[in-house]
N, C-alpha and C positions, 0 to 999 in steps of 0.2 A: 316629497313624492315617492322616494324610494322605499318600498316595502321589502321585507326579506322573503322574496319569492324563490330565491335560488335553492334553498334547502327543502322545498316542498316536493312531495312525490307527484307522479303523473295524475293520480286520482284526486289528490288535493288541489292540484292546479286546475283541473276541470271543474271541481266544485267551487273554487274561488272565482273562476271566470263566470260561472252561472250566477253566483251571488252578486258580483260587480255589475253584470249585465242587467240584472233585475233592478239594482240600485240606480243604474244609468237610465233605464226606462222610466222609473218613478221620478227621477230628477227632471227628465225631459217633459213629462206630463205636468209637473209642478211649474216648470218654466212657462208653459203655455198658459196655465191658469194665472200665473203671476205671483205665486207664493214661494219665492226663492230668496235666500239670504246671500249665498256666496255664488256668484255667477261663474267663477273660475273653477268650481268643483266639477263642472261638466268636462272641461278640458283635462283635468287630472284623472278623472275616471276613464276617459277615452284612452289616455296614454297608459294607464295601468292595464286596461284590457288588451291593448296592443302588445304590451310587454308579456303578458300571460300567453297570448296567442303565439308569440315568438318562441317562448319556452316550450309550449306544447308541441309546436312544429319541430323543435330540436329533438324532443323525445321521439317523435314519429320518425325522424331521419336517423336516429341512433347516435346523435352527437352527445346528448345527455343520457346519463344512465341512472 
């Protein structure tokens, strides 16, 4: 589950978050339709988005530079 998000810049974190959010929306849509192979992917995407949100917040607070 661990991706190397720590060396990304602020702008890269924002774009990665948007990309994962779109992937998460598509996955949720496919789950409703019933065309899903890995049901655990939803959980891992949610956790990756949460990790990105934490890092973005740290940039906003000045903890990360």
